[in-house]
N, C-alpha and C positions, 0 to 999 in steps of 0.2 A: 377687316371684318365687314361682311355684308349685312344687308337687311335680314332680320330674322322673321320668318313667317309665323312665329309663335305668338299667341295671345298674351297680353300683359299680365293677366292673372296667373297664367301658367309659368311665365318667367319669374314672377314674384314668389310663387310657391317653390320653385327650384332654388331661388336665392335664399329663402327662409330655410329650406332643407340643408343647403350648404353651410349656412351659419350655425344651425343647430348641430350638425355633424362635427363642425370644427370645435364647438363648445364641448362636445362629448370627448373629443380627442384630447382636450386639455385635462381630462380626468378630474372633474370637480367632485366634491364630496358627495353631493346629492345628485345622482344621475337619473333617478326614476322619472322626474318631470321631463327631462330632456329626451329620454328614450320614448316616453309617451308622445311627446311633441313630434319626434322623428317618425313615429308610426302614423300619426295623423297626417303629417305632410306627405308621407309616402303613399298613403291611401288617396289623398287629394290629387297627387301627381298621376297615379295609376288610373284613376277613374275620370280624369278630365275629358270632356267631350271632344277636344281637339284630336285625340288619338283615333277617333272614328272618322275623321275627315280624310280626304285624299292625301293631303300633305302629311298627316300624322300616321298613316298606315305603315310605311316602311320601317323596319326595325332600326334603321340608322337614325330615324328622327329623334328618338330618345337620347341617343348618344350625342347628336348634334345639339340638342337643347342643353345638355350638361356642359358640353364644350363651349357653346356660345355664351352661356351665363358665366362660366369661369373666365373667359376672355374679357367679358364686359366688366367683371369685378376687378380684374387686374388693370384694365384701362382706367377705371374710376379712381384708382390710387394715384394716377398721374394728373388728375384734374386739379386746378387751383381752386381756392375758395370762391373766387368770383365766377369761375366756370360752373361750379356746382350750383351757385345761386341762379345763374342763367338757365341751366338745365332744369332746375326745379321750377323756375318761372314758366318755361316753355311747357313742361309737363302739366302744370296746374292750369294754365290758360287753355291748352288743348283739351284737357278734361272738362273744363267749364263751358267752353264755347264751341268745341269741335273743330276749331281751326287754329293754325299757328299764329302767334302774335307778330306784329311788325317789329322791325329793328328799333324803332322809336319807343314802342310799348315796352320792349324788353329793357331798354335803357332806363325808362321811368321806374320800372319795378325793382331794378337792381341798383339804382343810384348812379348810372353813368349818363352824363349829359351829352356825350359825343357819340354820334351814330357810327363813326369810324372806329371808336373803341369797342363798341358792341360787335361790329363787323369783324374786327380782328379776333375777338374771342370766339365768335362763331366759326371763323376759318380754322382756328386751332382745334375747336371741338369736332369739326368735320374731319380734320386730319387724324384725330384720335378715334374716330368712328362712332361718335355719339349721335350726330345728326347728319342729314344729307340735304344739301342745298341744290345739287344737280345742275341742270340747265336753267333752272329758274332763279339763278343768282341775282338777276336784276330786279326780280319781283320782291315786294316787301314781305310777302307771306310765303315765300318759297322754302320753308324749313320743314323737313320731315324727320321725326324722331326715328332712330333705328331701334331704340328700346324704350 
């Protein structure tokens, strides 16, 4: 799974749409609120400014978004609890500071004292397609989120 050129808020809206649709498929007793939420999310997805950009113009871009989010959700089921904590830590620190945390900072946030233990988890997460460390593997802040 490659890097998605989709903005995070668009990805989150698609994830919310998928979850709401799945809840409706289970046929709960009160479906009105879920249907209303599905309509709101559909409107948010359809009117997102990304679709006006060069990357969002092709008709296949919407299909790629749905497929990419579905693949990401399936991959998240394969994450361990520790990897989920690491991913949340990376996302939070990137959102706060605008740059990826170092291996040592990740270890401090998730309770791992060994940098090699963090590096092992990062390697596994890269194999699953959540992060990209690329050619910057030797650098402390060479982590890029794919989602």
